[in-house]
N, C-alpha and C positions, 0 to 999 in steps of 0.2 A: 504494500500500500504506500502511496506517495501523496501525503496530505500535509499541508502547512497552514497554520493559522497565526497571523501576526497582527499586533495592534501597535501603530506608531504614527508619526507625523511625516508628511511629505517634506523632503529636504529642499526641493525646488519645484517650480511649476512643471507640469507634465509636458513632455515633447510628443506631439501628435503628428503622425504622418500617414500616408497611404501607400500600400504596396503596389506593384505594377499591375496586379490583378484587381485593384480597387478596394481591397480590404483595409479599413482604418485600424491603426494600432496606436496605443499610447504607452510611452515608457516613462517611468518615474521611479524615484527612490524614496524609501521610508526609513526613518531612524526609530529603532525600537530600544527603549530604555532597558538596561540590565537590572534584574531584580537585586542582585548582590554585587556590590562594587568593592573592588580591592584598590588600595592606594596605588597610584601610578598606572592604573589601567583605564581604558576607555569606559565611559558611562553608558554608551549605546552601541548597538550594532547597526550597520547600514545594509539594506537589501534592495537590489534592483528588481523592479517588477515590470511586467508587460501585460496589457489587456488588449482585447481585440473587438472589432465590430461595434455594436450598440453600446457595449460597456466602455469602450475607448471613447466614444462620443460623450457618454455620461461623465467620464473622468475629465475630458477637455472642458466641458461646460460648467461643472459644479465643484471640481476639486482643484485646489491651488496649494502653493507652498504654505506649510504650517497647519494644514487641515489634518485632524486626527481621524484615522480610518482603521477599520478592521478588514484585513485582506485574507481570503481563503483561496488556496490554490495548490499547485504542485511545483516541486523543484525540477529544474531542467538544466543540464550541463550544456554550456555553449563554449566548448573548447575549440581553439583554432590556432593556426600558426600565422603570426603577423608577417609583415613585409621584410622584417629583419631576420626572419627564420626562427624566431623565438616562440616557444609554445606558450599560449595564453590560456589560463584556466578561469572560466567565468561560470558562476551559478546564478540563475535567474528564477524568480518566482513567476510562474505563468498563472495569472489571476483568473479564478473561476467565479469569485464573488467579491464584491467590495461594498462596504457600507460605512456611513458616518459613525464615529465613535463618540461624538459629543454634539450638542446643539450648536447652531450657528452663533448664538449669543455667547456661549461658553468659549467657543473658538476665538471670537473677537476679543474677549476679555482675557484669554489665556489662562483660565482657571476652570475648575469644576463647579464653582459656586454659581448660583443664580444671582441676578442683579440685586434682588432684595436682600439676600443674606450677606452678600459681599459689601453692600453699602451700609449695613447696620440697620436693620428694620426695627419697627416699633414694638416688636414682640419680646423684648427683653434679652435679645441675643440668642435665643434658642430657635430651632428650625420649625417649631410648631405654630400653626395659625391660631390666633386668638379668636374665639367665636363669641360674639356679643351675647349677653345674658338673655334673653327672650327668644333667641333664634334656635336654641338646642331642640325645642319641641318640634320644630319644622323639619329637622333633618331626617331623611328616610331611614337611616341606619341607627338611630339613637334608641 
């Protein structure tokens, strides 16, 4: 089985092109934070991704640098010999599914908090909504 699931942020805007047969494809890279960090080592890993067809058109239209996404796909080796005769090893994620991992507002704020809680709402600093006294009887689940 060859299945990969990654969550990360795009490191740059996607590059979208069409093949000679007319198939649209999008190439992009995502940075995935490492769960455990050792001193002196990188905090993230970077993965090259490719999507095709309608999915590539979706990526071009809605996803840009910094967008947090969840990518599901498969690993594919793209090994080749370059013009200098050197062997180049490349692993790419062939995207089968892609979805947003946060709301547009959270993406623009750069955090997981909603606007109300990040700006200090009037509910005393907790994340619960204060329900006015006479309204409780009208709630369907009370």
